[in-house]
N, CA and C atoms as an extended XYZ file, in Angstrom:
330
Properties=species:S:1:pos:R:3:atomname:S:1:resname:S:1:resid:I:1 pbc="F F F"
N         0.831       -1.168        0.000 N   MET     1
C         0.000        0.000        0.000 CA  MET     1
C         0.888        1.248        0.000 C   MET     1
N         0.497        2.245       -0.789 N   LYS     2
C         1.280        3.474       -0.843 CA  LYS     2
C         1.112        4.249        0.458 C   LYS     2
N         2.175        4.798        0.956 N   GLN     3
C         2.168        5.493        2.245 CA  GLN     3
C         1.672        6.933        2.143 C   GLN     3
N         1.830        7.588        1.020 N   THR     4
C         1.575        9.027        0.946 CA  THR     4
C         0.198        9.394        0.408 C   THR     4
N        -0.629        8.443        0.026 N   ILE     5
C        -1.904        8.801       -0.599 CA  ILE     5
C        -3.062        8.902        0.399 C   ILE     5
N        -2.920        8.407        1.605 N   HIS     6
C        -4.001        8.439        2.582 CA  HIS     6
C        -3.862        9.635        3.521 C   HIS     6
N        -4.994       10.249        3.909 N   PRO     7
C        -4.912       11.406        4.809 CA  PRO     7
C        -4.387       11.010        6.183 C   PRO     7
N        -3.710       11.930        6.802 N   THR     8
C        -3.131       11.650        8.116 CA  THR     8
C        -3.759       12.515        9.199 C   THR     8
N        -4.681       13.398        8.831 N   ASN     9
C        -5.242       14.320        9.814 CA  ASN     9
C        -6.618       13.866       10.342 C   ASN     9
N        -6.788       12.575       10.603 N   TYR    10
C        -8.022       12.082       11.220 CA  TYR    10
C        -8.104       12.601       12.647 C   TYR    10
N        -9.294       13.049       13.009 N   ARG    11
C        -9.518       13.529       14.369 CA  ARG    11
C       -10.995       13.341       14.697 C   ARG    11
N       -11.371       13.350       15.959 N   PRO    12
C       -12.793       13.246       16.315 CA  PRO    12
C       -13.538       14.504       15.861 C   PRO    12
N       -14.688       14.300       15.227 N   VAL    13
C       -15.509       15.401       14.730 CA  VAL    13
C       -16.959       15.087       15.083 C   VAL    13
N       -17.727       16.119       15.433 N   VAL    14
C       -19.154       15.958       15.715 CA  VAL    14
C       -19.944       16.381       14.478 C   VAL    14
N       -20.853       15.494       14.027 N   PHE    15
C       -21.782       15.792       12.945 CA  PHE    15
C       -23.152       15.992       13.572 C   PHE    15
N       -23.802       17.107       13.251 N   GLN    16
C       -25.109       17.410       13.823 CA  GLN    16
C       -26.141       17.488       12.705 C   GLN    16
N       -27.195       16.663       12.814 N   ASP    17
C       -28.296       16.678       11.857 CA  ASP    17
C       -29.200       17.863       12.194 C   ASP    17
N       -29.410       18.759       11.258 N   LEU    18
C       -30.201       19.959       11.511 CA  LEU    18
C       -31.706       19.675       11.569 C   LEU    18
N       -32.152       18.547       11.010 N   ASN    19
C       -33.580       18.230       11.029 CA  ASN    19
C       -34.073       17.831       12.409 C   ASN    19
N       -33.311       16.989       13.095 N   ASN    20
C       -33.784       16.497       14.389 CA  ASN    20
C       -32.741       16.642       15.505 C   ASN    20
N       -31.706       17.421       15.256 N   GLU    21
C       -30.675       17.731       16.263 CA  GLU    21
C       -29.913       16.496       16.768 C   GLU    21
N       -29.901       15.418       16.012 N   THR    22
C       -29.120       14.236       16.376 CA  THR    22
C       -27.638       14.544       16.224 C   THR    22
N       -26.824       14.042       17.154 N   ILE    23
C       -25.384       14.306       17.140 CA  ILE    23
C       -24.634       12.982       17.008 C   ILE    23
N       -23.647       12.967       16.112 N   TYR    24
C       -22.794       11.806       15.908 CA  TYR    24
C       -21.341       12.221       16.148 C   TYR    24
N       -20.637       11.447       16.929 N   LEU    25
C       -19.208       11.683       17.136 CA  LEU    25
C       -18.460       10.587       16.397 C   LEU    25
N       -17.607       10.997       15.464 N   THR    26
C       -16.859       10.034       14.666 CA  THR    26
C       -15.540       10.684       14.249 C   THR    26
N       -14.687        9.893       13.638 N   LYS    27
C       -13.424       10.441       13.140 CA  LYS    27
C       -13.604       10.864       11.691 C   LYS    27
N       -12.977       11.986       11.346 N   SER    28
C       -13.097       12.510        9.994 CA  SER    28
C       -11.917       13.425        9.695 C   SER    28
N       -11.752       13.749        8.422 N   THR    29
C       -10.719       14.697        8.001 CA  THR    29
C       -11.340       15.997        7.521 C   THR    29
N       -12.651       16.126        7.639 N   VAL    30
C       -13.340       17.313        7.151 CA  VAL    30
C       -12.878       18.547        7.931 C   VAL    30
N       -12.783       19.666        7.214 N   SER    31
C       -12.348       20.898        7.878 CA  SER    31
C       -13.564       21.779        8.147 C   SER    31
N       -13.579       22.409        9.314 N   THR    32
C       -14.682       23.272        9.711 CA  THR    32
C       -14.181       24.333       10.679 C   THR    32
N       -14.889       25.447       10.726 N   ASN    33
C       -14.518       26.523       11.633 CA  ASN    33
C       -15.337       26.509       12.919 C   ASN    33
N       -16.450       25.773       12.921 N   GLU    34
C       -17.325       25.741       14.089 CA  GLU    34
C       -16.875       24.667       15.076 C   GLU    34
N       -17.178       24.892       16.351 N   THR    35
C       -16.885       23.901       17.385 CA  THR    35
C       -18.118       23.726       18.259 C   THR    35
N       -18.137       22.624       19.004 N   ILE    36
C       -19.245       22.330       19.902 CA  ILE    36
C       -18.701       21.644       21.150 C   ILE    36
N       -19.342       21.886       22.270 N   GLU    37
C       -19.004       21.223       23.522 CA  GLU    37
C       -19.853       19.955       23.594 C   GLU    37
N       -19.198       18.808       23.630 N   TYR    38
C       -19.910       17.520       23.651 CA  TYR    38
C       -19.225       16.598       24.650 C   TYR    38
N       -19.989       16.120       25.601 N   GLU    39
C       -19.495       15.233       26.653 CA  GLU    39
C       -18.263       15.810       27.359 C   GLU    39
N       -18.302       17.108       27.611 N   GLY    40
C       -17.235       17.758       28.359 CA  GLY    40
C       -16.002       18.119       27.555 C   GLY    40
N       -15.998       17.861       26.262 N   LYS    41
C       -14.851       18.196       25.417 CA  LYS    41
C       -15.315       19.066       24.261 C   LYS    41
N       -14.399       19.806       23.683 N   THR    42
C       -14.695       20.636       22.524 CA  THR    42
C       -14.234       19.919       21.260 C   THR    42
N       -15.174       19.810       20.296 N   TYR    43
C       -14.899       19.115       19.032 CA  TYR    43
C       -15.253       20.031       17.874 C   TYR    43
N       -14.639       19.810       16.703 N   PRO    44
C       -15.084       20.520       15.495 CA  PRO    44
C       -16.521       20.080       15.169 C   PRO    44
N       -17.341       21.003       14.681 N   LEU    45
C       -18.747       20.728       14.386 CA  LEU    45
C       -19.008       20.847       12.892 C   LEU    45
N       -19.680       19.818       12.329 N   VAL    46
C       -20.124       19.849       10.947 CA  VAL    46
C       -21.640       19.697       10.976 C   VAL    46
N       -22.353       20.673       10.412 N   LYS    47
C       -23.815       20.625       10.372 CA  LYS    47
C       -24.243       20.004        9.045 C   LYS    47
N       -25.120       19.006        9.140 N   ILE    48
C       -25.614       18.325        7.942 CA  ILE    48
C       -27.135       18.454        7.906 C   ILE    48
N       -27.691       18.411        6.714 N   HIS    49
C       -29.128       18.600        6.558 CA  HIS    49
C       -29.907       17.300        6.671 C   HIS    49
N       -29.284       16.188        6.397 N   ILE    50
C       -29.990       14.911        6.465 CA  ILE    50
C       -29.003       13.815        6.838 C   ILE    50
N       -29.456       12.901        7.667 N   SER    51
C       -28.624       11.769        8.079 CA  SER    51
C       -29.519       10.542        8.186 C   SER    51
N       -28.959        9.443        8.647 N   SER    52
C       -29.754        8.219        8.761 CA  SER    52
C       -30.859        8.358        9.801 C   SER    52
N       -30.741        9.298       10.707 N   SER    53
C       -31.791        9.473       11.720 CA  SER    53
C       -32.955       10.319       11.209 C   SER    53
N       -32.792       11.001       10.083 N   SER    54
C       -33.884       11.820        9.555 CA  SER    54
C       -34.270       11.475        8.119 C   SER    54
N       -33.529       10.609        7.454 N   HIS    55
C       -33.836       10.250        6.066 CA  HIS    55
C       -35.026        9.293        6.037 C   HIS    55
N       -36.022        9.534        5.167 N   PRO    56
C       -37.216        8.688        5.130 CA  PRO    56
C       -36.913        7.209        4.855 C   PRO    56
N       -35.874        6.925        4.108 N   PHE    57
C       -35.542        5.527        3.825 CA  PHE    57
C       -35.197        4.777        5.107 C   PHE    57
N       -34.449        5.413        5.988 N   PHE    58
C       -34.017        4.768        7.221 CA  PHE    58
C       -35.059        4.859        8.331 C   PHE    58
N       -35.872        5.917        8.334 N   THR    59
C       -36.865        6.079        9.400 CA  THR    59
C       -38.160        5.346        9.097 C   THR    59
N       -38.412        5.039        7.831 N   GLY    60
C       -39.631        4.340        7.449 CA  GLY    60
C       -40.811        5.266        7.257 C   GLY    60
N       -40.627        6.545        7.418 N   GLU    61
C       -41.730        7.481        7.225 CA  GLU    61
C       -41.741        7.931        5.780 C   GLU    61
N       -42.926        7.938        5.193 N   GLU    62
C       -43.047        8.341        3.797 CA  GLU    62
C       -43.379        9.805        3.718 C   GLU    62
N       -42.771       10.469        2.785 N   ARG    63
C       -43.120       11.849        2.508 CA  ARG    63
C       -43.665       11.891        1.091 C   ARG    63
N       -44.950       12.157        0.978 N   ILE    64
C       -45.588       12.185       -0.329 CA  ILE    64
C       -45.490       13.605       -0.876 C   ILE    64
N       -44.831       13.731       -1.992 N   LEU    65
C       -44.655       15.043       -2.594 CA  LEU    65
C       -45.837       15.423       -3.478 C   LEU    65
N       -46.427       14.451       -4.125 N   ASP    66
C       -47.618       14.704       -4.911 CA  ASP    66
C       -48.570       13.524       -4.743 C   ASP    66
N       -49.818       13.728       -5.081 N   ILE    67
C       -50.841       12.710       -4.843 CA  ILE    67
C       -50.552       11.460       -5.667 C   ILE    67
N       -50.318       11.628       -6.928 N   GLU    68
C       -50.026       10.496       -7.804 CA  GLU    68
C       -48.535       10.452       -8.092 C   GLU    68
N       -48.010        9.264       -8.164 N   GLY    69
C       -46.605        9.116       -8.529 CA  GLY    69
C       -46.409        9.274      -10.017 C   GLY    69
N       -45.176        9.302      -10.441 N   ARG    70
C       -44.874        9.467      -11.861 CA  ARG    70
C       -45.397        8.298      -12.689 C   ARG    70
N       -45.299        7.084      -12.141 N   VAL    71
C       -45.758        5.908      -12.883 CA  VAL    71
C       -47.268        5.969      -13.066 C   VAL    71
N       -47.997        6.347      -12.003 N   ASP    72
C       -49.451        6.453      -12.096 CA  ASP    72
C       -49.859        7.509      -13.119 C   ASP    72
N       -49.158        8.633      -13.137 N   LYS    73
C       -49.462        9.677      -14.106 CA  LYS    73
C       -49.218        9.175      -15.527 C   LYS    73
N       -48.122        8.434      -15.719 N   PHE    74
C       -47.808        7.904      -17.048 CA  PHE    74
C       -48.892        6.924      -17.495 C   PHE    74
N       -49.318        6.036      -16.591 N   LYS    75
C       -50.366        5.062      -16.937 CA  LYS    75
C       -51.676        5.763      -17.287 C   LYS    75
N       -52.031        6.785      -16.518 N   ALA    76
C       -53.264        7.523      -16.784 CA  ALA    76
C       -53.195        8.217      -18.141 C   ALA    76
N       -52.043        8.810      -18.455 N   LYS    77
C       -51.865        9.483      -19.739 CA  LYS    77
C       -51.988        8.491      -20.896 C   LYS    77
N       -51.383        7.313      -20.723 N   THR    78
C       -51.413        6.288      -21.752 CA  THR    78
C       -52.839        5.794      -21.983 C   THR    78
N       -53.567        5.557      -20.903 N   GLN    79
C       -54.955        5.102      -21.038 CA  GLN    79
C       -55.820        6.166      -21.717 C   GLN    79
N       -55.611        7.419      -21.372 N   ALA    80
C       -56.368        8.501      -22.004 CA  ALA    80
C       -56.060        8.570      -23.494 C   ALA    80
N       -54.816        8.379      -23.860 N   ALA    81
C       -54.438        8.398      -25.277 CA  ALA    81
C       -55.081        7.236      -26.024 C   ALA    81
N       -55.129        6.059      -25.407 N   LEU    82
C       -55.765        4.902      -26.046 CA  LEU    82
C       -57.264        5.127      -26.234 C   LEU    82
N       -57.917        5.694      -25.214 N   ARG    83
C       -59.357        5.986      -25.349 CA  ARG    83
C       -59.607        7.001      -26.460 C   ARG    83
N       -58.779        8.018      -26.545 N   ALA    84
C       -58.939        9.025      -27.588 CA  ALA    84
C       -58.745        8.398      -28.971 C   ALA    84
N       -57.784        7.506      -29.083 N   LYS    85
C       -57.540        6.828      -30.361 CA  LYS    85
C       -58.736        5.968      -30.745 C   LYS    85
N       -59.302        5.241      -29.767 N   GLU    86
C       -60.475        4.405      -30.034 CA  GLU    86
C       -61.659        5.253      -30.467 C   GLU    86
N       -61.838        6.426      -29.839 N   MET    87
C       -62.934        7.327      -30.211 CA  MET    87
C       -62.751        7.827      -31.648 C   MET    87
N       -61.506        8.180      -32.001 N   ARG    88
C       -61.246        8.636      -33.366 CA  ARG    88
C       -61.496        7.522      -34.377 C   ARG    88
N       -61.097        6.306      -34.023 N   MET    89
C       -61.302        5.167      -34.928 CA  MET    89
C       -62.800        4.886      -35.093 C   MET    89
N       -63.557        4.947      -34.002 N   ALA    90
C       -65.004        4.706      -34.076 CA  ALA    90
C       -65.670        5.789      -34.919 C   ALA    90
N       -65.248        7.021      -34.739 N   SER    91
C       -65.810        8.129      -35.507 CA  SER    91
C       -65.492        7.972      -36.990 C   SER    91
N       -64.265        7.585      -37.295 N   ALA    92
C       -63.871        7.395      -38.696 CA  ALA    92
C       -64.644        6.234      -39.320 C   ALA    92
N       -64.876        5.181      -38.563 N   THR    93
C       -65.634        4.028      -39.075 CA  THR    93
C       -67.073        4.440      -39.366 C   THR    93
N       -67.682        5.198      -38.452 N   LYS    94
C       -69.052        5.674      -38.651 CA  LYS    94
C       -69.146        6.540      -39.906 C   LYS    94
N       -68.166        7.426      -40.035 N   LYS    95
C       -68.159        8.347      -41.168 CA  LYS    95
C       -68.032        7.588      -42.486 C   LYS    95
N       -67.155        6.579      -42.503 N   SER    96
C       -66.980        5.821      -43.748 CA  SER    96
C       -68.247        5.020      -44.084 C   SER    96
N       -68.960        4.511      -43.065 N   LYS    97
C       -70.218        3.793      -43.325 CA  LYS    97
C       -71.270        4.724      -43.898 C   LYS    97
N       -71.359        5.944      -43.331 N   ARG    98
C       -72.312        6.927      -43.844 CA  ARG    98
C       -72.005        7.272      -45.301 C   ARG    98
N       -70.717        7.411      -45.601 N   MET    99
C       -70.323        7.737      -46.977 CA  MET    99
C       -70.689        6.610      -47.934 C   MET    99
N       -70.475        5.369      -47.510 N   GLN   100
C       -70.821        4.217      -48.354 CA  GLN   100
C       -72.331        4.156      -48.597 C   GLN   100
N       -73.117        4.415      -47.541 N   GLN   101
C       -74.581        4.401      -47.696 CA  GLN   101
C       -75.023        5.511      -48.642 C   GLN   101
N       -74.398        6.673      -48.536 N   LYS   102
C       -74.735        7.800      -49.403 CA  LYS   102
C       -74.426        7.467      -50.859 C   LYS   102
N       -73.264        6.816      -51.075 N   ILE   103
C       -72.878        6.429      -52.439 CA  ILE   103
C       -73.850        5.389      -52.989 C   ILE   103
N       -74.264        4.436      -52.147 N   GLN   104
C       -75.230        3.396      -52.603 CA  GLN   104
C       -76.577        4.021      -52.963 C   GLN   104
N       -77.040        5.012      -52.184 N   LYS   105
C       -78.320        5.679      -52.490 CA  LYS   105
C       -78.239        6.393      -53.824 C   LYS   105
N       -77.099        7.059      -54.049 N   GLN   106
C       -76.927        7.779      -55.305 CA  GLN   106
C       -76.870        6.804      -56.470 C   GLN   106
N       -76.255        5.643      -56.251 N   ALA   107
C       -76.136        4.644      -57.325 CA  ALA   107
C       -77.499        4.044      -57.656 C   ALA   107
N       -78.349        3.889      -56.659 N   THR   108
C       -79.676        3.320      -56.915 CA  THR   108
C       -80.595        4.326      -57.609 C   THR   108
N       -80.363        5.617      -57.437 N   LYS   109
C       -81.165        6.648      -58.086 CA  LYS   109
C       -80.859        6.715      -59.580 C   LYS   109
N       -79.690        6.361      -59.994 N   ILE   110
C       -79.285        6.471      -61.388 CA  ILE   110
C       -79.814        5.366      -62.186 C   ILE   110
């Protein structure tokens, strides 16, 4: 293993989740200007917006952003397009039958 490629400035750092104020003490090389008093000692502080204690995947809580999901919207759009196509086909079939009947009436008059 190469000796010079790995960081050497590992130190204890506190990560604080801003959503639920959860605090994690771990080793890191991240640089920060803030500090916090934790368990009687002063540590560098890194504020994070989301962690395993607040992420919906890990907490099991669902956050619904819209009523229908993207897949449901796509399926609804597809079904609406199929219905519209069927209506156009039915209308075209009716129209062609009317035209044929009109042509037959004209042919019988001659």
